[in-house]
All heavy atoms as TSV, in Angstrom:
chain	resi	resn	atom	element	x	y	z
A	1	MET	N	N	-24.113	70.974	129.063
A	1	MET	CA	C	-23.177	71.773	128.317
A	1	MET	C	C	-23.946	72.900	127.625
A	1	MET	O	O	-24.996	72.674	127.055
A	1	MET	CB	C	-22.463	70.890	127.285
A	1	MET	CG	C	-21.371	71.616	126.565
A	1	MET	SD	S	-20.490	70.617	125.346
A	1	MET	CE	C	-19.949	69.257	126.311
A	2	ASP	N	N	-23.406	74.090	127.694
A	2	ASP	CA	C	-24.056	75.252	127.096
A	2	ASP	C	C	-23.572	75.468	125.668
A	2	ASP	O	O	-22.411	75.240	125.361
A	2	ASP	CB	C	-23.724	76.524	127.885
A	2	ASP	CG	C	-24.324	76.523	129.276
A	2	ASP	OD1	O	-25.267	75.752	129.484
A	2	ASP	OD2	O	-23.852	77.284	130.116
A	3	TYR	N	N	-24.488	75.945	124.822
A	3	TYR	CA	C	-24.102	76.425	123.493
A	3	TYR	C	C	-23.898	77.924	123.608
A	3	TYR	O	O	-24.772	78.642	124.071
A	3	TYR	CB	C	-25.178	76.117	122.459
A	3	TYR	CG	C	-24.915	76.798	121.150
A	3	TYR	CD1	C	-23.869	76.384	120.343
A	3	TYR	CD2	C	-25.689	77.868	120.729
A	3	TYR	CE1	C	-23.596	77.015	119.142
A	3	TYR	CE2	C	-25.430	78.513	119.538
A	3	TYR	CZ	C	-24.390	78.083	118.744
A	3	TYR	OH	O	-24.124	78.713	117.565
A	4	ILE	N	N	-22.737	78.399	123.191
A	4	ILE	CA	C	-22.419	79.824	123.292
A	4	ILE	C	C	-22.228	80.365	121.882
A	4	ILE	O	O	-21.233	80.058	121.223
A	4	ILE	CB	C	-21.146	80.046	124.134
A	4	ILE	CG1	C	-21.323	79.403	125.502
A	4	ILE	CG2	C	-20.852	81.530	124.269
A	4	ILE	CD1	C	-20.067	79.353	126.323
A	5	PRO	N	N	-23.173	81.167	121.394
A	5	PRO	CA	C	-23.112	81.613	119.994
A	5	PRO	C	C	-22.181	82.800	119.759
A	5	PRO	O	O	-22.197	83.377	118.689
A	5	PRO	CB	C	-24.560	82.010	119.712
A	5	PRO	CG	C	-25.067	82.470	121.023
A	5	PRO	CD	C	-24.384	81.590	122.046
A	6	PHE	N	N	-21.383	83.153	120.706
A	6	PHE	CA	C	-20.528	84.319	120.567
A	6	PHE	C	C	-19.086	83.894	120.332
A	6	PHE	O	O	-18.795	82.735	120.129
A	6	PHE	CB	C	-20.668	85.216	121.797
A	6	PHE	CG	C	-22.061	85.743	121.949
A	6	PHE	CD1	C	-22.932	85.164	122.845
A	6	PHE	CD2	C	-22.514	86.777	121.160
A	6	PHE	CE1	C	-24.223	85.627	122.973
A	6	PHE	CE2	C	-23.806	87.254	121.276
A	6	PHE	CZ	C	-24.666	86.676	122.184
A	7	LYS	N	N	-18.165	84.831	120.385
A	7	LYS	CA	C	-16.777	84.592	120.016
A	7	LYS	C	C	-15.894	84.429	121.234
A	7	LYS	O	O	-16.246	84.813	122.325
A	7	LYS	CB	C	-16.276	85.782	119.201
A	7	LYS	CG	C	-17.058	86.005	117.951
A	7	LYS	CD	C	-16.586	87.237	117.237
A	7	LYS	CE	C	-17.479	87.438	116.021
A	7	LYS	NZ	N	-17.123	88.574	115.244
A	8	THR	N	N	-14.709	83.879	120.981
A	8	THR	CA	C	-13.723	83.822	122.044
A	8	THR	C	C	-13.062	85.191	122.173
A	8	THR	O	O	-13.143	86.018	121.259
A	8	THR	CB	C	-12.638	82.774	121.750
A	8	THR	OG1	O	-11.892	83.180	120.608
A	8	THR	CG2	C	-13.225	81.399	121.548
A	9	LEU	N	N	-12.433	85.414	123.290
A	9	LEU	CA	C	-11.732	86.676	123.497
A	9	LEU	C	C	-10.630	86.855	122.456
A	9	LEU	O	O	-10.423	87.967	121.957
A	9	LEU	CB	C	-11.146	86.727	124.914
A	9	LEU	CG	C	-10.384	87.987	125.290
A	9	LEU	CD1	C	-11.272	89.211	125.206
A	9	LEU	CD2	C	-9.784	87.854	126.675
A	10	GLY	N	N	-9.945	85.790	122.084
A	10	GLY	CA	C	-8.903	85.872	121.061
A	10	GLY	C	C	-9.456	86.334	119.717
A	10	GLY	O	O	-8.879	87.211	119.068
A	11	GLN	N	N	-10.578	85.759	119.279
A	11	GLN	CA	C	-11.207	86.169	118.022
A	11	GLN	C	C	-11.673	87.620	118.099
A	11	GLN	O	O	-11.495	88.386	117.157
A	11	GLN	CB	C	-12.400	85.276	117.707
A	11	GLN	CG	C	-12.057	83.859	117.395
A	11	GLN	CD	C	-13.281	82.973	117.343
A	11	GLN	OE1	O	-14.313	83.271	117.952
A	11	GLN	NE2	N	-13.172	81.866	116.629
A	12	PHE	N	N	-12.272	87.967	119.224
A	12	PHE	CA	C	-12.803	89.311	119.402
A	12	PHE	C	C	-11.691	90.357	119.344
A	12	PHE	O	O	-11.824	91.388	118.700
A	12	PHE	CB	C	-13.547	89.386	120.732
A	12	PHE	CG	C	-14.268	90.670	120.961
A	12	PHE	CD1	C	-15.447	90.934	120.302
A	12	PHE	CD2	C	-13.764	91.609	121.832
A	12	PHE	CE1	C	-16.124	92.125	120.512
A	12	PHE	CE2	C	-14.424	92.802	122.050
A	12	PHE	CZ	C	-15.610	93.061	121.389
A	13	LEU	N	N	-10.561	90.078	120.000
A	13	LEU	CA	C	-9.448	91.024	120.007
A	13	LEU	C	C	-8.801	91.148	118.635
A	13	LEU	O	O	-8.386	92.239	118.230
A	13	LEU	CB	C	-8.411	90.617	121.049
A	13	LEU	CG	C	-8.846	90.741	122.500
A	13	LEU	CD1	C	-7.761	90.203	123.422
A	13	LEU	CD2	C	-9.180	92.175	122.856
A	14	ASN	N	N	-8.713	90.041	117.886
A	14	ASN	CA	C	-8.154	90.100	116.536
A	14	ASN	C	C	-9.014	90.925	115.598
A	14	ASN	O	O	-8.497	91.626	114.735
A	14	ASN	CB	C	-7.958	88.697	115.964
A	14	ASN	CG	C	-6.788	87.987	116.589
A	14	ASN	OD1	O	-5.866	88.612	117.109
A	14	ASN	ND2	N	-6.824	86.668	116.552
A	15	GLU	N	N	-10.329	90.843	115.745
A	15	GLU	CA	C	-11.230	91.581	114.866
A	15	GLU	C	C	-11.326	93.054	115.231
A	15	GLU	O	O	-11.450	93.903	114.368
A	15	GLU	CB	C	-12.625	90.961	114.901
A	15	GLU	CG	C	-12.688	89.606	114.258
A	15	GLU	CD	C	-14.046	88.969	114.395
A	15	GLU	OE1	O	-14.962	89.601	114.961
A	15	GLU	OE2	O	-14.191	87.823	113.940
A	16	SER	N	N	-11.290	93.359	116.517
A	16	SER	CA	C	-11.517	94.745	116.939
A	16	SER	C	C	-10.241	95.570	116.964
A	16	SER	O	O	-10.304	96.788	117.030
A	16	SER	CB	C	-12.183	94.769	118.313
A	16	SER	OG	O	-11.324	94.208	119.267
A	17	LYS	N	N	-9.060	94.912	116.929
A	17	LYS	CA	C	-7.759	95.596	116.980
A	17	LYS	C	C	-7.705	96.534	118.180
A	17	LYS	O	O	-7.910	96.118	119.289
A	17	LYS	CB	C	-7.479	96.341	115.669
A	17	LYS	CG	C	-7.469	95.470	114.460
A	17	LYS	CD	C	-6.253	94.591	114.416
A	17	LYS	CE	C	-6.312	93.758	113.146
A	17	LYS	NZ	N	-5.446	92.687	113.137
A	18	ASN	N	N	-7.483	97.827	117.965
A	18	ASN	CA	C	-7.356	98.775	119.071
A	18	ASN	C	C	-8.595	99.657	119.220
A	18	ASN	O	O	-8.519	100.737	119.804
A	18	ASN	CB	C	-6.123	99.654	118.874
A	18	ASN	CG	C	-4.850	98.855	119.000
A	18	ASN	OD1	O	-4.791	97.905	119.765
A	18	ASN	ND2	N	-3.849	99.226	118.244
A	19	SER	N	N	-9.710	99.227	118.691
A	19	SER	CA	C	-10.894	100.081	118.701
A	19	SER	C	C	-11.749	99.944	119.958
A	19	SER	O	O	-12.793	100.569	120.051
A	19	SER	CB	C	-11.763	99.780	117.477
A	19	SER	OG	O	-12.228	98.451	117.536
A	20	LEU	N	N	-11.318	99.153	120.933
A	20	LEU	CA	C	-12.091	98.997	122.159
A	20	LEU	C	C	-11.855	100.172	123.102
A	20	LEU	O	O	-10.724	100.614	123.282
A	20	LEU	CB	C	-11.707	97.707	122.879
A	20	LEU	CG	C	-12.119	96.397	122.233
A	20	LEU	CD1	C	-11.574	95.244	123.036
A	20	LEU	CD2	C	-13.608	96.300	122.116
A	21	ALA	N	N	-12.921	100.630	123.706
A	21	ALA	CA	C	-12.803	101.701	124.698
A	21	ALA	C	C	-12.206	101.140	125.987
A	21	ALA	O	O	-12.315	99.949	126.278
A	21	ALA	CB	C	-14.181	102.303	124.978
A	22	LEU	N	N	-11.585	102.010	126.740
A	22	LEU	CA	C	-10.963	101.594	128.001
A	22	LEU	C	C	-11.996	100.999	128.949
A	22	LEU	O	O	-11.722	100.007	129.625
A	22	LEU	CB	C	-10.261	102.786	128.656
A	22	LEU	CG	C	-9.587	102.498	129.996
A	22	LEU	CD1	C	-8.494	101.457	129.819
A	22	LEU	CD2	C	-9.027	103.764	130.579
A	23	VAL	N	N	-13.188	101.557	128.967
A	23	VAL	CA	C	-14.241	101.048	129.852
A	23	VAL	C	C	-14.609	99.607	129.474
A	23	VAL	O	O	-14.822	98.770	130.345
A	23	VAL	CB	C	-15.484	101.974	129.778
A	23	VAL	CG1	C	-16.644	101.397	130.542
A	23	VAL	CG2	C	-15.135	103.359	130.265
A	24	THR	N	N	-14.646	99.308	128.189
A	24	THR	CA	C	-14.958	97.955	127.735
A	24	THR	C	C	-13.859	96.985	128.156
A	24	THR	O	O	-14.140	95.893	128.658
A	24	THR	CB	C	-15.112	97.932	126.203
A	24	THR	OG1	O	-16.092	98.891	125.823
A	24	THR	CG2	C	-15.536	96.565	125.715
A	25	LYS	N	N	-12.616	97.388	127.969
A	25	LYS	CA	C	-11.495	96.536	128.374
A	25	LYS	C	C	-11.521	96.271	129.872
A	25	LYS	O	O	-11.302	95.146	130.322
A	25	LYS	CB	C	-10.172	97.197	127.991
A	25	LYS	CG	C	-9.939	97.271	126.504
A	25	LYS	CD	C	-8.659	98.019	126.207
A	25	LYS	CE	C	-8.458	98.236	124.733
A	25	LYS	NZ	N	-7.244	99.014	124.437
A	26	LEU	N	N	-11.801	97.306	130.649
A	26	LEU	CA	C	-11.872	97.135	132.100
A	26	LEU	C	C	-13.044	96.246	132.504
A	26	LEU	O	O	-12.949	95.477	133.456
A	26	LEU	CB	C	-11.973	98.492	132.793
A	26	LEU	CG	C	-10.714	99.357	132.730
A	26	LEU	CD1	C	-10.985	100.737	133.331
A	26	LEU	CD2	C	-9.561	98.686	133.420
A	27	GLY	N	N	-14.141	96.348	131.780
A	27	GLY	CA	C	-15.300	95.491	132.048
A	27	GLY	C	C	-14.968	94.024	131.837
A	27	GLY	O	O	-15.343	93.168	132.637
A	28	TYR	N	N	-14.261	93.723	130.749
A	28	TYR	CA	C	-13.837	92.344	130.498
A	28	TYR	C	C	-12.876	91.862	131.578
A	28	TYR	O	O	-12.983	90.736	132.059
A	28	TYR	CB	C	-13.193	92.213	129.128
A	28	TYR	CG	C	-14.170	92.306	127.977
A	28	TYR	CD1	C	-13.846	92.993	126.825
A	28	TYR	CD2	C	-15.414	91.704	128.050
A	28	TYR	CE1	C	-14.738	93.080	125.779
A	28	TYR	CE2	C	-16.313	91.797	127.009
A	28	TYR	CZ	C	-15.963	92.478	125.868
A	28	TYR	OH	O	-16.846	92.563	124.847
A	29	MET	N	N	-11.922	92.701	131.945
A	29	MET	CA	C	-10.966	92.324	132.986
A	29	MET	C	C	-11.675	92.052	134.314
A	29	MET	O	O	-11.357	91.090	135.008
A	29	MET	CB	C	-9.925	93.427	133.183
A	29	MET	CG	C	-8.912	93.506	132.077
A	29	MET	SD	S	-7.911	92.028	131.946
A	29	MET	CE	C	-7.052	92.084	133.490
A	30	PHE	N	N	-12.654	92.889	134.645
A	30	PHE	CA	C	-13.406	92.704	135.886
A	30	PHE	C	C	-14.172	91.378	135.858
A	30	PHE	O	O	-14.168	90.623	136.837
A	30	PHE	CB	C	-14.356	93.880	136.099
A	30	PHE	CG	C	-15.131	93.801	137.373
A	30	PHE	CD1	C	-14.505	94.026	138.588
A	30	PHE	CD2	C	-16.479	93.510	137.357
A	30	PHE	CE1	C	-15.220	93.948	139.766
A	30	PHE	CE2	C	-17.203	93.437	138.530
A	30	PHE	CZ	C	-16.573	93.658	139.744
A	31	SER	N	N	-14.793	91.064	134.726
A	31	SER	CA	C	-15.544	89.807	134.603
A	31	SER	C	C	-14.618	88.598	134.722
A	31	SER	O	O	-14.963	87.595	135.356
A	31	SER	CB	C	-16.279	89.757	133.272
A	31	SER	OG	O	-17.295	90.717	133.229
A	32	ILE	N	N	-13.444	88.678	134.112
A	32	ILE	CA	C	-12.491	87.577	134.192
A	32	ILE	C	C	-12.019	87.398	135.632
A	32	ILE	O	O	-11.930	86.273	136.139
A	32	ILE	CB	C	-11.309	87.823	133.237
A	32	ILE	CG1	C	-11.784	87.725	131.786
A	32	ILE	CG2	C	-10.182	86.824	133.491
A	32	ILE	CD1	C	-10.786	88.234	130.765
A	33	CYS	N	N	-11.743	88.490	136.309
A	33	CYS	CA	C	-11.301	88.411	137.713
A	33	CYS	C	C	-12.393	87.822	138.605
A	33	CYS	O	O	-12.102	87.034	139.504
A	33	CYS	CB	C	-10.879	89.786	138.219
A	33	CYS	SG	S	-9.339	90.357	137.493
A	34	GLN	N	N	-13.647	88.194	138.358
A	34	GLN	CA	C	-14.751	87.625	139.132
A	34	GLN	C	C	-14.841	86.117	138.909
A	34	GLN	O	O	-15.077	85.354	139.849
A	34	GLN	CB	C	-16.074	88.276	138.733
A	34	GLN	CG	C	-16.303	89.620	139.347
A	34	GLN	CD	C	-17.680	90.147	138.964
A	34	GLN	OE1	O	-18.125	89.995	137.832
A	34	GLN	NE2	N	-18.329	90.775	139.917
A	35	SER	N	N	-14.668	85.683	137.676
A	35	SER	CA	C	-14.722	84.255	137.367
A	35	SER	C	C	-13.609	83.496	138.075
A	35	SER	O	O	-13.825	82.422	138.633
A	35	SER	CB	C	-14.593	84.027	135.862
A	35	SER	OG	O	-15.650	84.643	135.183
A	36	LEU	N	N	-12.416	84.063	138.058
A	36	LEU	CA	C	-11.285	83.406	138.716
A	36	LEU	C	C	-11.459	83.372	140.232
A	36	LEU	O	O	-11.078	82.398	140.886
A	36	LEU	CB	C	-9.980	84.100	138.336
A	36	LEU	CG	C	-9.586	83.966	136.869
A	36	LEU	CD1	C	-8.352	84.802	136.576
A	36	LEU	CD2	C	-9.375	82.510	136.503
A	37	ARG	N	N	-12.045	84.415	140.792
A	37	ARG	CA	C	-12.301	84.414	142.235
A	37	ARG	C	C	-13.333	83.340	142.595
A	37	ARG	O	O	-13.194	82.647	143.607
A	37	ARG	CB	C	-12.781	85.783	142.693
A	37	ARG	CG	C	-12.944	85.854	144.208
A	37	ARG	CD	C	-13.256	87.216	144.688
A	37	ARG	NE	N	-14.570	87.610	144.185
A	37	ARG	CZ	C	-15.090	88.815	144.362
A	37	ARG	NH1	N	-14.409	89.737	144.982
A	37	ARG	NH2	N	-16.273	89.098	143.898
A	38	TYR	N	N	-14.357	83.186	141.763
A	38	TYR	CA	C	-15.363	82.147	141.990
A	38	TYR	C	C	-14.706	80.763	141.969
A	38	TYR	O	O	-14.978	79.923	142.825
A	38	TYR	CB	C	-16.448	82.241	140.915
A	38	TYR	CG	C	-17.511	81.185	141.038
A	38	TYR	CD1	C	-18.588	81.361	141.902
A	38	TYR	CD2	C	-17.449	80.011	140.296
A	38	TYR	CE1	C	-19.562	80.385	142.026
A	38	TYR	CE2	C	-18.419	79.043	140.409
A	38	TYR	CZ	C	-19.479	79.234	141.276
A	38	TYR	OH	O	-20.434	78.266	141.394
A	39	LEU	N	N	-13.833	80.539	140.981
A	39	LEU	CA	C	-13.141	79.255	140.905
A	39	LEU	C	C	-12.281	79.019	142.136
A	39	LEU	O	O	-12.235	77.909	142.669
A	39	LEU	CB	C	-12.274	79.189	139.646
A	39	LEU	CG	C	-13.009	79.146	138.319
A	39	LEU	CD1	C	-12.013	79.193	137.174
A	39	LEU	CD2	C	-13.890	77.923	138.224
A	40	ARG	N	N	-11.588	80.048	142.587
A	40	ARG	CA	C	-10.734	79.912	143.765
A	40	ARG	C	C	-11.555	79.578	145.004
A	40	ARG	O	O	-11.160	78.744	145.820
A	40	ARG	CB	C	-9.954	81.207	144.012
A	40	ARG	CG	C	-8.963	81.076	145.168
A	40	ARG	CD	C	-8.567	82.384	145.736
A	40	ARG	NE	N	-9.761	83.027	146.301
A	40	ARG	CZ	C	-9.852	84.313	146.556
A	40	ARG	NH1	N	-8.867	85.112	146.305
A	40	ARG	NH2	N	-10.965	84.819	147.060
A	41	ASP	N	N	-12.721	80.206	145.141
A	41	ASP	CA	C	-13.574	79.949	146.300
A	41	ASP	C	C	-14.003	78.487	146.378
A	41	ASP	O	O	-14.198	77.948	147.463
A	41	ASP	CB	C	-14.809	80.854	146.273
A	41	ASP	CG	C	-14.470	82.313	146.525
A	41	ASP	OD1	O	-13.348	82.596	147.006
A	41	ASP	OD2	O	-15.321	83.171	146.220
A	42	TYR	N	N	-14.156	77.841	145.219
A	42	TYR	CA	C	-14.560	76.439	145.184
A	42	TYR	C	C	-13.387	75.497	144.920
A	42	TYR	O	O	-13.589	74.333	144.604
A	42	TYR	CB	C	-15.668	76.235	144.141
A	42	TYR	CG	C	-16.978	76.808	144.610
A	42	TYR	CD1	C	-17.355	78.098	144.260
A	42	TYR	CD2	C	-17.808	76.080	145.447
A	42	TYR	CE1	C	-18.539	78.642	144.714
A	42	TYR	CE2	C	-18.996	76.605	145.902
A	42	TYR	CZ	C	-19.359	77.890	145.534
A	42	TYR	OH	O	-20.528	78.427	145.979
A	43	LYS	N	N	-12.180	76.046	145.039
A	43	LYS	CA	C	-10.949	75.258	144.895
A	43	LYS	C	C	-10.876	74.516	143.566
A	43	LYS	O	O	-10.504	73.344	143.490
A	43	LYS	CB	C	-10.787	74.301	146.058
A	43	LYS	CG	C	-10.594	75.023	147.375
A	43	LYS	CD	C	-10.397	74.059	148.515
A	43	LYS	CE	C	-10.026	74.730	149.795
A	43	LYS	NZ	N	-10.912	75.587	150.433
A	44	ILE	N	N	-11.234	75.226	142.495
A	44	ILE	CA	C	-11.152	74.702	141.141
A	44	ILE	C	C	-10.002	75.422	140.443
A	44	ILE	O	O	-9.870	76.636	140.545
A	44	ILE	CB	C	-12.469	74.943	140.370
A	44	ILE	CG1	C	-13.618	74.235	141.076
A	44	ILE	CG2	C	-12.342	74.481	138.930
A	44	ILE	CD1	C	-14.981	74.571	140.526
A	45	VAL	N	N	-9.188	74.662	139.737
A	45	VAL	CA	C	-8.037	75.239	139.050
A	45	VAL	C	C	-8.233	75.104	137.546
A	45	VAL	O	O	-8.550	74.032	137.039
A	45	VAL	CB	C	-6.744	74.516	139.467
A	45	VAL	CG1	C	-5.552	75.090	138.725
A	45	VAL	CG2	C	-6.535	74.618	140.967
A	46	HIS	N	N	-8.070	76.209	136.829
A	46	HIS	CA	C	-8.111	76.207	135.375
A	46	HIS	C	C	-6.668	76.292	134.897
A	46	HIS	O	O	-6.020	77.313	135.022
A	46	HIS	CB	C	-8.921	77.396	134.865
A	46	HIS	CG	C	-9.274	77.299	133.410
A	46	HIS	ND1	N	-8.330	77.291	132.418
A	46	HIS	CD2	C	-10.468	77.208	132.795
A	46	HIS	CE1	C	-8.934	77.200	131.243
A	46	HIS	NE2	N	-10.225	77.139	131.444
A	47	LEU	N	N	-6.144	75.203	134.348
A	47	LEU	CA	C	-4.731	75.136	133.994
A	47	LEU	C	C	-4.416	75.624	132.586
A	47	LEU	O	O	-3.257	75.633	132.187
A	47	LEU	CB	C	-4.226	73.692	134.157
A	47	LEU	CG	C	-4.279	73.144	135.579
A	47	LEU	CD1	C	-3.861	71.681	135.599
A	47	LEU	CD2	C	-3.408	73.963	136.498
A	48	ASP	N	N	-5.426	76.025	131.837
A	48	ASP	CA	C	-5.200	76.440	130.450
A	48	ASP	C	C	-5.922	77.756	130.166
A	48	ASP	O	O	-6.682	77.872	129.210
A	48	ASP	CB	C	-5.680	75.342	129.509
A	48	ASP	CG	C	-5.205	75.537	128.086
A	48	ASP	OD1	O	-4.211	76.257	127.883
A	48	ASP	OD2	O	-5.831	74.977	127.174
A	49	LEU	N	N	-5.669	78.751	130.989
A	49	LEU	CA	C	-6.333	80.036	130.832
A	49	LEU	C	C	-5.627	80.853	129.763
A	49	LEU	O	O	-4.457	81.189	129.888
A	49	LEU	CB	C	-6.337	80.797	132.158
A	49	LEU	CG	C	-7.206	82.042	132.214
A	49	LEU	CD1	C	-8.661	81.675	131.992
A	49	LEU	CD2	C	-7.039	82.735	133.534
A	50	LYS	N	N	-6.334	81.125	128.672
A	50	LYS	CA	C	-5.807	81.911	127.566
A	50	LYS	C	C	-6.994	82.543	126.841
A	50	LYS	O	O	-8.149	82.160	127.074
A	50	LYS	CB	C	-4.980	81.047	126.623
A	50	LYS	CG	C	-5.745	79.890	126.010
A	50	LYS	CD	C	-4.832	78.990	125.207
A	50	LYS	CE	C	-5.612	77.797	124.682
A	50	LYS	NZ	N	-4.742	76.860	123.986
A	51	PRO	N	N	-6.762	83.529	125.968
A	51	PRO	CA	C	-7.876	84.218	125.297
A	51	PRO	C	C	-8.811	83.293	124.518
A	51	PRO	O	O	-10.003	83.566	124.418
A	51	PRO	CB	C	-7.181	85.209	124.368
A	51	PRO	CG	C	-5.889	85.490	125.028
A	51	PRO	CD	C	-5.485	84.186	125.665
A	52	ASN	N	N	-8.290	82.199	123.986
A	52	ASN	CA	C	-9.151	81.290	123.221
A	52	ASN	C	C	-10.027	80.413	124.109
A	52	ASN	O	O	-10.879	79.690	123.604
A	52	ASN	CB	C	-8.308	80.423	122.291
A	52	ASN	CG	C	-7.730	81.231	121.154
A	52	ASN	OD1	O	-8.297	82.250	120.762
A	52	ASN	ND2	N	-6.615	80.799	120.645
A	53	ASN	N	N	-9.837	80.455	125.418
A	53	ASN	CA	C	-10.682	79.703	126.353
A	53	ASN	C	C	-11.596	80.616	127.161
A	53	ASN	O	O	-12.108	80.224	128.202
A	53	ASN	CB	C	-9.813	78.871	127.298
A	53	ASN	CG	C	-9.159	77.715	126.586
A	53	ASN	OD1	O	-9.632	77.273	125.548
A	53	ASN	ND2	N	-8.076	77.227	127.125
A	54	ILE	N	N	-11.785	81.824	126.679
A	54	ILE	CA	C	-12.689	82.781	127.312
A	54	ILE	C	C	-13.706	83.214	126.272
A	54	ILE	O	O	-13.347	83.781	125.241
A	54	ILE	CB	C	-11.919	84.008	127.843
A	54	ILE	CG1	C	-10.892	83.579	128.888
A	54	ILE	CG2	C	-12.890	85.040	128.409
A	54	ILE	CD1	C	-9.957	84.687	129.320
A	55	MET	N	N	-14.972	82.901	126.516
A	55	MET	CA	C	-16.035	83.284	125.586
A	55	MET	C	C	-16.617	84.628	126.018
A	55	MET	O	O	-16.819	84.868	127.206
A	55	MET	CB	C	-17.140	82.235	125.558
A	55	MET	CG	C	-16.691	80.871	125.063
A	55	MET	SD	S	-16.073	80.867	123.382
A	55	MET	CE	C	-17.559	81.190	122.471
A	56	ILE	N	N	-16.924	85.474	125.026
A	56	ILE	CA	C	-17.403	86.832	125.274
A	56	ILE	C	C	-18.872	86.938	124.870
A	56	ILE	O	O	-19.250	86.517	123.788
A	56	ILE	CB	C	-16.600	87.839	124.446
A	56	ILE	CG1	C	-15.156	87.820	124.866
A	56	ILE	CG2	C	-17.200	89.213	124.533
A	56	ILE	CD1	C	-14.730	88.930	125.717
A	57	TYR	N	N	-19.664	87.515	125.736
A	57	TYR	CA	C	-21.051	87.855	125.424
A	57	TYR	C	C	-21.136	89.331	125.082
A	57	TYR	O	O	-20.235	90.104	125.423
A	57	TYR	CB	C	-21.964	87.574	126.614
A	57	TYR	CG	C	-22.228	86.118	126.839
A	57	TYR	CD1	C	-21.445	85.395	127.716
A	57	TYR	CD2	C	-23.261	85.475	126.171
A	57	TYR	CE1	C	-21.681	84.053	127.925
A	57	TYR	CE2	C	-23.506	84.134	126.387
A	57	TYR	CZ	C	-22.716	83.436	127.263
A	57	TYR	OH	O	-22.944	82.112	127.465
A	58	TRP	N	N	-22.199	89.738	124.479
A	58	TRP	CA	C	-22.348	91.129	124.051
A	58	TRP	C	C	-22.478	92.092	125.224
A	58	TRP	O	O	-22.210	93.276	125.098
A	58	TRP	CB	C	-23.556	91.285	123.140
A	58	TRP	CG	C	-24.832	90.865	123.806
A	58	TRP	CD1	C	-25.349	89.609	123.838
A	58	TRP	CD2	C	-25.711	91.677	124.558
A	58	TRP	NE1	N	-26.504	89.581	124.571
A	58	TRP	CE2	C	-26.764	90.857	125.022
A	58	TRP	CE3	C	-25.745	93.019	124.887
A	58	TRP	CZ2	C	-27.804	91.345	125.790
A	58	TRP	CZ3	C	-26.785	93.494	125.642
A	58	TRP	CH2	C	-27.797	92.658	126.079
A	59	ASN	N	N	-22.855	91.648	126.388
A	59	ASN	CA	C	-23.105	92.532	127.529
A	59	ASN	C	C	-21.988	92.466	128.578
A	59	ASN	O	O	-22.244	92.606	129.759
A	59	ASN	CB	C	-24.454	92.207	128.158
A	59	ASN	CG	C	-24.553	90.751	128.554
A	59	ASN	OD1	O	-23.657	89.974	128.308
A	59	ASN	ND2	N	-25.645	90.397	129.168
A	60	LEU	N	N	-20.750	92.254	128.131
A	60	LEU	CA	C	-19.563	92.233	128.983
A	60	LEU	C	C	-19.482	91.026	129.917
A	60	LEU	O	O	-18.652	91.002	130.811
A	60	LEU	CB	C	-19.423	93.509	129.816
A	60	LEU	CG	C	-19.189	94.800	129.071
A	60	LEU	CD1	C	-19.060	95.952	130.071
A	60	LEU	CD2	C	-17.953	94.731	128.211
A	61	LEU	N	N	-20.321	90.038	129.725
A	61	LEU	CA	C	-20.216	88.819	130.516
A	61	LEU	C	C	-19.315	87.841	129.801
A	61	LEU	O	O	-19.267	87.793	128.583
A	61	LEU	CB	C	-21.592	88.191	130.735
A	61	LEU	CG	C	-22.547	88.980	131.613
A	61	LEU	CD1	C	-23.889	88.263	131.689
A	61	LEU	CD2	C	-21.987	89.174	132.994
A	62	ILE	N	N	-18.593	87.053	130.554
A	62	ILE	CA	C	-17.700	86.070	129.972
A	62	ILE	C	C	-17.977	84.703	130.565
A	62	ILE	O	O	-18.603	84.577	131.616
A	62	ILE	CB	C	-16.217	86.447	130.207
A	62	ILE	CG1	C	-15.910	86.552	131.701
A	62	ILE	CG2	C	-15.871	87.733	129.539
A	62	ILE	CD1	C	-14.888	85.585	132.120
A	63	LYS	N	N	-17.534	83.666	129.839
A	63	LYS	CA	C	-17.588	82.304	130.344
A	63	LYS	C	C	-16.231	81.684	130.094
A	63	LYS	O	O	-15.670	81.807	129.004
A	63	LYS	CB	C	-18.654	81.478	129.624
A	63	LYS	CG	C	-20.019	81.626	130.192
A	63	LYS	CD	C	-20.891	80.475	129.769
A	63	LYS	CE	C	-22.237	80.660	130.418
A	63	LYS	NZ	N	-23.028	79.463	130.371
A	64	LEU	N	N	-15.712	81.014	131.100
A	64	LEU	CA	C	-14.474	80.269	130.947
A	64	LEU	C	C	-14.827	78.884	130.414
A	64	LEU	O	O	-15.759	78.251	130.900
A	64	LEU	CB	C	-13.734	80.147	132.278
A	64	LEU	CG	C	-13.282	81.436	132.915
A	64	LEU	CD1	C	-12.606	81.156	134.249
A	64	LEU	CD2	C	-12.341	82.198	132.011
A	65	ILE	N	N	-14.073	78.423	129.442
A	65	ILE	CA	C	-14.343	77.107	128.849
A	65	ILE	C	C	-13.069	76.273	128.874
A	65	ILE	O	O	-12.002	76.774	129.221
A	65	ILE	CB	C	-14.884	77.243	127.399
A	65	ILE	CG1	C	-13.872	77.946	126.508
A	65	ILE	CG2	C	-16.216	77.957	127.385
A	65	ILE	CD1	C	-14.238	77.922	125.038
A	66	ASP	N	N	-13.187	75.022	128.497
A	66	ASP	CA	C	-12.088	74.076	128.351
A	66	ASP	C	C	-11.346	73.824	129.646
A	66	ASP	O	O	-10.187	74.167	129.814
A	66	ASP	CB	C	-11.119	74.545	127.263
A	66	ASP	CG	C	-10.146	73.455	126.850
A	66	ASP	OD1	O	-10.430	72.270	127.121
A	66	ASP	OD2	O	-9.092	73.787	126.286
A	67	PHE	N	N	-12.047	73.207	130.576
A	67	PHE	CA	C	-11.428	72.828	131.835
A	67	PHE	C	C	-10.705	71.492	131.706
A	67	PHE	O	O	-10.134	71.021	132.666
A	67	PHE	CB	C	-12.475	72.760	132.958
A	67	PHE	CG	C	-12.876	74.112	133.452
A	67	PHE	CD1	C	-13.843	74.853	132.806
A	67	PHE	CD2	C	-12.260	74.658	134.572
A	67	PHE	CE1	C	-14.205	76.100	133.267
A	67	PHE	CE2	C	-12.612	75.906	135.031
A	67	PHE	CZ	C	-13.588	76.625	134.381
A	68	GLY	N	N	-10.747	70.896	130.523
A	68	GLY	CA	C	-10.002	69.713	130.144
A	68	GLY	C	C	-10.108	68.586	131.075
A	68	GLY	O	O	-9.479	67.650	131.210
């Protein structure tokens, strides 16, 4: 199990409000789509995908958590 010292996407969006640049938003969306494609390739289903189950790193990388 990894320790992730950063915030969830939900926390990050609440703190930043509308101050995110379009490029940053697109970067997060691209990372999330890549993660979901990886899961699909290995036939893994994440049934609880929401902002609080997506961890954000400072360099636009994300990790999906809580596969329950």
